[in-house]
C-alpha positions as protocol buffer text, in pm:
chain_id: "A"
residue {
  index: 1
  type: MET
  ca { x: 4945 y: 17556 z: 6929 }
}
residue {
  index: 2
  type: SER
  ca { x: 4862 y: 17613 z: 7290 }
}
residue {
  index: 3
  type: GLY
  ca { x: 5038 y: 17286 z: 7404 }
}
residue {
  index: 4
  type: VAL
  ca { x: 5359 y: 17368 z: 7263 }
}
residue {
  index: 5
  type: LYS
  ca { x: 5598 y: 17519 z: 7534 }
}
residue {
  index: 6
  type: SER
  ca { x: 5798 y: 17842 z: 7489 }
}
residue {
  index: 7
  type: ARG
  ca { x: 6174 y: 17838 z: 7489 }
}
residue {
  index: 8
  type: ARG
  ca { x: 6156 y: 18027 z: 7817 }
}
residue {
  index: 9
  type: GLU
  ca { x: 5940 y: 17740 z: 7959 }
}
residue {
  index: 10
  type: GLN
  ca { x: 6165 y: 17472 z: 7817 }
}
residue {
  index: 11
  type: TYR
  ca { x: 6475 y: 17651 z: 7950 }
}
residue {
  index: 12
  type: SER
  ca { x: 6301 y: 17669 z: 8314 }
}
residue {
  index: 13
  type: GLU
  ca { x: 6205 y: 17328 z: 8297 }
}
residue {
  index: 14
  type: ALA
  ca { x: 6574 y: 17202 z: 8193 }
}
residue {
  index: 15
  type: THR
  ca { x: 6716 y: 17440 z: 8467 }
}
residue {
  index: 16
  type: ARG
  ca { x: 6461 y: 17274 z: 8748 }
}
residue {
  index: 17
  type: ALA
  ca { x: 6576 y: 16928 z: 8628 }
}
residue {
  index: 18
  type: ALA
  ca { x: 6962 y: 17001 z: 8644 }
}
residue {
  index: 19
  type: LEU
  ca { x: 6913 y: 17165 z: 8978 }
}
residue {
  index: 20
  type: LEU
  ca { x: 6728 y: 16835 z: 9118 }
}
residue {
  index: 21
  type: GLU
  ca { x: 7030 y: 16630 z: 8959 }
}
residue {
  index: 22
  type: ALA
  ca { x: 7302 y: 16824 z: 9121 }
}
residue {
  index: 23
  type: ALA
  ca { x: 7116 y: 16859 z: 9440 }
}
residue {
  index: 24
  type: ALA
  ca { x: 7065 y: 16478 z: 9458 }
}
residue {
  index: 25
  type: ARG
  ca { x: 7441 y: 16445 z: 9419 }
}
residue {
  index: 26
  type: ARG
  ca { x: 7512 y: 16701 z: 9682 }
}
residue {
  index: 27
  type: PHE
  ca { x: 7280 y: 16585 z: 9949 }
}
residue {
  index: 28
  type: ALA
  ca { x: 7370 y: 16213 z: 9903 }
}
residue {
  index: 29
  type: GLU
  ca { x: 7777 y: 16324 z: 9922 }
}
residue {
  index: 30
  type: HIS
  ca { x: 7752 y: 16574 z: 10183 }
}
residue {
  index: 31
  type: GLY
  ca { x: 7407 y: 16550 z: 10361 }
}
residue {
  index: 32
  type: PHE
  ca { x: 7156 y: 16794 z: 10413 }
}
residue {
  index: 33
  type: ALA
  ca { x: 7335 y: 17021 z: 10667 }
}
residue {
  index: 34
  type: GLY
  ca { x: 7646 y: 16990 z: 10453 }
}
residue {
  index: 35
  type: THR
  ca { x: 7483 y: 17141 z: 10133 }
}
residue {
  index: 36
  type: ALA
  ca { x: 7456 y: 17505 z: 10029 }
}
residue {
  index: 37
  type: LEU
  ca { x: 7244 y: 17637 z: 9769 }
}
residue {
  index: 38
  type: GLU
  ca { x: 7512 y: 17826 z: 9631 }
}
residue {
  index: 39
  type: ASP
  ca { x: 7705 y: 17502 z: 9580 }
}
residue {
  index: 40
  type: VAL
  ca { x: 7425 y: 17342 z: 9403 }
}
residue {
  index: 41
  type: ALA
  ca { x: 7356 y: 17634 z: 9185 }
}
residue {
  index: 42
  type: ALA
  ca { x: 7747 y: 17668 z: 9092 }
}
residue {
  index: 43
  type: ASP
  ca { x: 7735 y: 17280 z: 8994 }
}
residue {
  index: 44
  type: ILE
  ca { x: 7509 y: 17396 z: 8705 }
}
residue {
  index: 45
  type: GLN
  ca { x: 7676 y: 17730 z: 8656 }
}
residue {
  index: 46
  type: ALA
  ca { x: 7365 y: 17900 z: 8761 }
}
residue {
  index: 47
  type: THR
  ca { x: 7300 y: 18176 z: 9007 }
}
residue {
  index: 48
  type: ARG
  ca { x: 7150 y: 18134 z: 9376 }
}
residue {
  index: 49
  type: GLY
  ca { x: 6864 y: 18347 z: 9232 }
}
residue {
  index: 50
  type: ALA
  ca { x: 6799 y: 18058 z: 8993 }
}
residue {
  index: 51
  type: VAL
  ca { x: 6752 y: 17828 z: 9265 }
}
residue {
  index: 52
  type: TYR
  ca { x: 6507 y: 18053 z: 9451 }
}
residue {
  index: 53
  type: HIS
  ca { x: 6324 y: 18101 z: 9145 }
}
residue {
  index: 54
  type: HIS
  ca { x: 6210 y: 17712 z: 9161 }
}
residue {
  index: 55
  type: PHE
  ca { x: 6239 y: 17633 z: 9506 }
}
residue {
  index: 56
  type: ALA
  ca { x: 6152 y: 17877 z: 9838 }
}
residue {
  index: 57
  type: ASN
  ca { x: 6462 y: 17741 z: 10032 }
}
residue {
  index: 58
  type: LYS
  ca { x: 6686 y: 17449 z: 10069 }
}
residue {
  index: 59
  type: THR
  ca { x: 6412 y: 17239 z: 10262 }
}
residue {
  index: 60
  type: ALA
  ca { x: 6197 y: 17262 z: 9958 }
}
residue {
  index: 61
  type: LEU
  ca { x: 6482 y: 17176 z: 9697 }
}
residue {
  index: 62
  type: PHE
  ca { x: 6540 y: 16866 z: 9932 }
}
residue {
  index: 63
  type: ARG
  ca { x: 6152 y: 16779 z: 9945 }
}
residue {
  index: 64
  type: ALA
  ca { x: 6140 y: 16773 z: 9544 }
}
residue {
  index: 65
  type: VAL
  ca { x: 6465 y: 16571 z: 9522 }
}
residue {
  index: 66
  type: HIS
  ca { x: 6332 y: 16309 z: 9771 }
}
residue {
  index: 67
  type: GLU
  ca { x: 5999 y: 16299 z: 9582 }
}
residue {
  index: 68
  type: GLN
  ca { x: 6183 y: 16237 z: 9264 }
}
residue {
  index: 69
  type: ALA
  ca { x: 6395 y: 15968 z: 9445 }
}
residue {
  index: 70
  type: GLU
  ca { x: 6078 y: 15798 z: 9569 }
}
residue {
  index: 71
  type: ALA
  ca { x: 5872 y: 15839 z: 9240 }
}
residue {
  index: 72
  type: GLU
  ca { x: 6158 y: 15663 z: 9046 }
}
residue {
  index: 73
  type: MET
  ca { x: 6179 y: 15370 z: 9304 }
}
residue {
  index: 74
  type: LEU
  ca { x: 5823 y: 15299 z: 9272 }
}
residue {
  index: 75
  type: LYS
  ca { x: 5829 y: 15322 z: 8905 }
}
residue {
  index: 76
  type: ARG
  ca { x: 6101 y: 15057 z: 8906 }
}
residue {
  index: 77
  type: VAL
  ca { x: 5913 y: 14853 z: 9175 }
}
residue {
  index: 78
  type: GLU
  ca { x: 5591 y: 14838 z: 8974 }
}
residue {
  index: 79
  type: ALA
  ca { x: 5787 y: 14758 z: 8639 }
}
residue {
  index: 80
  type: ALA
  ca { x: 5961 y: 14479 z: 8825 }
}
residue {
  index: 81
  type: ALA
  ca { x: 5616 y: 14358 z: 8946 }
}
residue {
  index: 82
  type: ALA
  ca { x: 5450 y: 14387 z: 8616 }
}
residue {
  index: 83
  type: VAL
  ca { x: 5700 y: 14144 z: 8444 }
}
residue {
  index: 84
  type: HIS
  ca { x: 5501 y: 13885 z: 8646 }
}
residue {
  index: 85
  type: ALA
  ca { x: 5152 y: 14000 z: 8598 }
}
residue {
  index: 86
  type: ASP
  ca { x: 4987 y: 13658 z: 8596 }
}
residue {
  index: 87
  type: ASP
  ca { x: 5167 y: 13551 z: 8911 }
}
residue {
  index: 88
  type: VAL
  ca { x: 5093 y: 13745 z: 9242 }
}
residue {
  index: 89
  type: ARG
  ca { x: 5350 y: 13545 z: 9442 }
}
residue {
  index: 90
  type: ALA
  ca { x: 5636 y: 13616 z: 9175 }
}
residue {
  index: 91
  type: ALA
  ca { x: 5529 y: 13956 z: 9127 }
}
residue {
  index: 92
  type: ALA
  ca { x: 5525 y: 14042 z: 9492 }
}
residue {
  index: 93
  type: GLU
  ca { x: 5884 y: 13883 z: 9516 }
}
residue {
  index: 94
  type: ALA
  ca { x: 6011 y: 14082 z: 9211 }
}
residue {
  index: 95
  type: ALA
  ca { x: 5897 y: 14395 z: 9368 }
}
residue {
  index: 96
  type: LEU
  ca { x: 6065 y: 14312 z: 9686 }
}
residue {
  index: 97
  type: GLU
  ca { x: 6408 y: 14253 z: 9522 }
}
residue {
  index: 98
  type: GLU
  ca { x: 6394 y: 14562 z: 9314 }
}
residue {
  index: 99
  type: PHE
  ca { x: 6296 y: 14789 z: 9629 }
}
residue {
  index: 100
  type: LEU
  ca { x: 6617 y: 14622 z: 9830 }
}
residue {
  index: 101
  type: GLU
  ca { x: 6832 y: 14694 z: 9527 }
}
residue {
  index: 102
  type: CYS
  ca { x: 6716 y: 15049 z: 9540 }
}
residue {
  index: 103
  type: CYS
  ca { x: 6809 y: 15067 z: 9896 }
}
residue {
  index: 104
  type: CYS
  ca { x: 7137 y: 14941 z: 9829 }
}
residue {
  index: 105
  type: GLU
  ca { x: 7208 y: 15229 z: 9584 }
}
residue {
  index: 106
  type: PRO
  ca { x: 7414 y: 15490 z: 9772 }
}
residue {
  index: 107
  type: GLU
  ca { x: 7217 y: 15786 z: 9664 }
}
residue {
  index: 108
  type: TYR
  ca { x: 6877 y: 15647 z: 9730 }
}
residue {
  index: 109
  type: GLY
  ca { x: 6980 y: 15495 z: 10045 }
}
residue {
  index: 110
  type: ARG
  ca { x: 7123 y: 15830 z: 10193 }
}
residue {
  index: 111
  type: LEU
  ca { x: 6865 y: 16036 z: 10051 }
}
residue {
  index: 112
  type: VAL
  ca { x: 6566 y: 15853 z: 10189 }
}
residue {
  index: 113
  type: TRP
  ca { x: 6675 y: 15648 z: 10490 }
}
residue {
  index: 114
  type: GLN
  ca { x: 6953 y: 15914 z: 10638 }
}
residue {
  index: 115
  type: GLU
  ca { x: 6871 y: 16251 z: 10538 }
}
residue {
  index: 116
  type: ALA
  ca { x: 6518 y: 16287 z: 10466 }
}
residue {
  index: 117
  type: PRO
  ca { x: 6404 y: 16223 z: 10819 }
}
residue {
  index: 118
  type: VAL
  ca { x: 6618 y: 16513 z: 10938 }
}
residue {
  index: 119
  type: ALA
  ca { x: 6564 y: 16752 z: 10650 }
}
residue {
  index: 120
  type: LEU
  ca { x: 6183 y: 16714 z: 10628 }
}
residue {
  index: 121
  type: GLY
  ca { x: 6119 y: 16609 z: 11003 }
}
residue {
  index: 122
  type: TRP
  ca { x: 5987 y: 16288 z: 11122 }
}
residue {
  index: 123
  type: SER
  ca { x: 5627 y: 16344 z: 11062 }
}
residue {
  index: 124
  type: ASP
  ca { x: 5654 y: 16480 z: 10716 }
}
residue {
  index: 125
  type: TRP
  ca { x: 5907 y: 16188 z: 10631 }
}
residue {
  index: 126
  type: LYS
  ca { x: 5688 y: 15927 z: 10747 }
}
residue {
  index: 127
  type: ALA
  ca { x: 5390 y: 16064 z: 10576 }
}
residue {
  index: 128
  type: SER
  ca { x: 5573 y: 16092 z: 10249 }
}
residue {
  index: 129
  type: GLU
  ca { x: 5683 y: 15729 z: 10276 }
}
residue {
  index: 130
  type: GLU
  ca { x: 5323 y: 15636 z: 10337 }
}
residue {
  index: 131
  type: GLN
  ca { x: 5227 y: 15830 z: 10008 }
}
residue {
  index: 132
  type: TYR
  ca { x: 5475 y: 15661 z: 9796 }
}
residue {
  index: 133
  type: ALA
  ca { x: 5496 y: 15298 z: 9955 }
}
residue {
  index: 134
  type: PHE
  ca { x: 5218 y: 15188 z: 10172 }
}
residue {
  index: 135
  type: GLY
  ca { x: 4928 y: 15198 z: 9904 }
}
residue {
  index: 136
  type: LEU
  ca { x: 5139 y: 14948 z: 9672 }
}
residue {
  index: 137
  type: ILE
  ca { x: 5213 y: 14724 z: 9987 }
}
residue {
  index: 138
  type: GLU
  ca { x: 4845 y: 14704 z: 10080 }
}
residue {
  index: 139
  type: ARG
  ca { x: 4735 y: 14626 z: 9728 }
}
residue {
  index: 140
  type: THR
  ca { x: 5001 y: 14352 z: 9702 }
}
residue {
  index: 141
  type: ILE
  ca { x: 4901 y: 14210 z: 10044 }
}
residue {
  index: 142
  type: LYS
  ca { x: 4528 y: 14199 z: 9937 }
}
residue {
  index: 143
  type: ALA
  ca { x: 4624 y: 14037 z: 9624 }
}
residue {
  index: 144
  type: LEU
  ca { x: 4834 y: 13773 z: 9813 }
}
residue {
  index: 145
  type: ILE
  ca { x: 4500 y: 13703 z: 10041 }
}
residue {
  index: 146
  type: ASP
  ca { x: 4288 y: 13670 z: 9753 }
}
residue {
  index: 147
  type: ALA
  ca { x: 4522 y: 13436 z: 9571 }
}
residue {
  index: 148
  type: GLY
  ca { x: 4550 y: 13222 z: 9867 }
}
residue {
  index: 149
  type: ALA
  ca { x: 4907 y: 13279 z: 9911 }
}
residue {
  index: 150
  type: LEU
  ca { x: 4870 y: 13440 z: 10264 }
}
residue {
  index: 151
  type: PRO
  ca { x: 4600 y: 13329 z: 10529 }
}
residue {
  index: 152
  type: PRO
  ca { x: 4315 y: 13576 z: 10539 }
}
residue {
  index: 153
  type: LEU
  ca { x: 4454 y: 13787 z: 10821 }
}
residue {
  index: 154
  type: PRO
  ca { x: 4358 y: 14174 z: 10844 }
}
residue {
  index: 155
  type: ALA
  ca { x: 4500 y: 14316 z: 10518 }
}
residue {
  index: 156
  type: GLY
  ca { x: 4566 y: 14647 z: 10648 }
}
residue {
  index: 157
  type: THR
  ca { x: 4759 y: 14534 z: 10968 }
}
residue {
  index: 158
  type: MET
  ca { x: 4952 y: 14297 z: 10767 }
}
residue {
  index: 159
  type: ALA
  ca { x: 5038 y: 14568 z: 10527 }
}
residue {
  index: 160
  type: ARG
  ca { x: 5139 y: 14799 z: 10813 }
}
residue {
  index: 161
  type: ALA
  ca { x: 5363 y: 14537 z: 10971 }
}
residue {
  index: 162
  type: VAL
  ca { x: 5541 y: 14471 z: 10632 }
}
residue {
  index: 163
  type: PHE
  ca { x: 5554 y: 14841 z: 10567 }
}
residue {
  index: 164
  type: GLN
  ca { x: 5746 y: 14900 z: 10872 }
}
residue {
  index: 165
  type: LEU
  ca { x: 5994 y: 14608 z: 10826 }
}
residue {
  index: 166
  type: LEU
  ca { x: 6057 y: 14728 z: 10461 }
}
residue {
  index: 167
  type: GLY
  ca { x: 6157 y: 15097 z: 10652 }
}
residue {
  index: 168
  type: ALA
  ca { x: 6386 y: 14874 z: 10898 }
}
residue {
  index: 169
  type: ALA
  ca { x: 6553 y: 14721 z: 10595 }
}
residue {
  index: 170
  type: GLY
  ca { x: 6599 y: 15039 z: 10402 }
}
residue {
  index: 171
  type: ILE
  ca { x: 6782 y: 15202 z: 10720 }
}
residue {
  index: 172
  type: GLU
  ca { x: 6981 y: 14912 z: 10785 }
}
residue {
  index: 173
  type: LEU
  ca { x: 7081 y: 14884 z: 10433 }
}
residue {
  index: 174
  type: ALA
  ca { x: 7169 y: 15263 z: 10395 }
}
residue {
  index: 175
  type: LEU
  ca { x: 7403 y: 15221 z: 10697 }
}
residue {
  index: 176
  type: THR
  ca { x: 7540 y: 14899 z: 10614 }
}
residue {
  index: 177
  type: PRO
  ca { x: 7921 y: 14916 z: 10456 }
}
residue {
  index: 178
  type: GLU
  ca { x: 7939 y: 14817 z: 10078 }
}
residue {
  index: 179
  type: SER
  ca { x: 8114 y: 14495 z: 10160 }
}
residue {
  index: 180
  type: ASP
  ca { x: 7819 y: 14360 z: 10363 }
}
residue {
  index: 181
  type: LYS
  ca { x: 7523 y: 14505 z: 10180 }
}
residue {
  index: 182
  type: ALA
  ca { x: 7477 y: 14174 z: 9978 }
}
residue {
  index: 183
  type: ARG
  ca { x: 7457 y: 13973 z: 10260 }
}
residue {
  index: 184
  type: VAL
  ca { x: 7234 y: 14203 z: 10453 }
}
residue {
  index: 185
  type: LYS
  ca { x: 6995 y: 14238 z: 10154 }
}
residue {
  index: 186
  type: ASP
  ca { x: 6971 y: 13861 z: 10115 }
}
residue {
  index: 187
  type: GLU
  ca { x: 6894 y: 13817 z: 10491 }
}
residue {
  index: 188
  type: TYR
  ca { x: 6631 y: 14064 z: 10456 }
}
residue {
  index: 189
  type: ALA
  ca { x: 6490 y: 13934 z: 10132 }
}
residue {
  index: 190
  type: GLN
  ca { x: 6451 y: 13583 z: 10316 }
}
residue {
  index: 191
  type: VAL
  ca { x: 6280 y: 13738 z: 10617 }
}
residue {
  index: 192
  type: LEU
  ca { x: 6026 y: 13946 z: 10404 }
}
residue {
  index: 193
  type: ARG
  ca { x: 5972 y: 13643 z: 10138 }
}
residue {
  index: 194
  type: PHE
  ca { x: 5871 y: 13437 z: 10455 }
}
residue {
  index: 195
  type: MET
  ca { x: 5615 y: 13711 z: 10573 }
}
residue {
  index: 196
  type: LEU
  ca { x: 5488 y: 13759 z: 10224 }
}
residue {
  index: 197
  type: GLY
  ca { x: 5389 y: 13361 z: 10192 }
}
residue {
  index: 198
  type: ASP
  ca { x: 5665 y: 13142 z: 10179 }
}
residue {
  index: 199
  type: ASN
  ca { x: 5516 y: 12962 z: 10508 }
}
residue {
  index: 200
  type: ASN
  ca { x: 5178 y: 13002 z: 10350 }
}
residue {
  index: 201
  type: LYS
  ca { x: 5078 y: 12594 z: 10351 }
}
residue {
  index: 202
  type: ARG
  ca { x: 5159 y: 12567 z: 10705 }
}
residue {
  index: 203
  type: GLY
  ca { x: 4971 y: 12896 z: 10797 }
}
residue {
  index: 204
  type: GLY
  ca { x: 4685 y: 12804 z: 10552 }
}
residue {
  index: 205
  type: THR
  ca { x: 4662 y: 12440 z: 10692 }
}
residue {
  index: 206
  type: ARG
  ca { x: 4607 y: 12592 z: 11056 }
}
residue {
  index: 207
  type: GLU
  ca { x: 4353 y: 12865 z: 10911 }
}
residue {
  index: 208
  type: ASN
  ca { x: 4142 y: 12567 z: 10748 }
}
residue {
  index: 209
  type: ALA
  ca { x: 4173 y: 12382 z: 11072 }
}
residue {
  index: 210
  type: VAL
  ca { x: 3987 y: 12651 z: 11253 }
}
């Protein structure tokens, strides 16, 4: 019975989840500066005290929203890659496509690429991005190298370059008007696919010739 949650615990968890959902909408629509805790509480018919019960301040609330958005993105990307578990290149391309699709979505795009650097500060934001994305990128690069899909260049440095380019893609897609997102997404996909090995035969030939 110790694993069964009380009604109070269930209510607390439901309230926290509702606050995160309402806050995500508010931050995406009005930005971090334009969002008040009172408004988030009112959206779920709760008190400001209910917000403070779960989050110390607006920054803490935003950090939780941001972490949830990144965790959901990573889950989607990993699921897309898992469909092609037997093909490293196809898995990498599926993961890339899903990531770029996330960046095209208004809520994720604004929360992660526009508001997070302001709300969390540059250092904390970059650290968070590395926590959620860099490890997966580095593992993917190493797998591509091991499979011969990429030349045997330093995996960490290559992963860092791809990580930075993915960040540039995310920022640009977040700022791109809806009418141009598909074009910009496709252009970044082409460039990133090239970096992830579409040119491997030519690169591999040069490597083997050395």
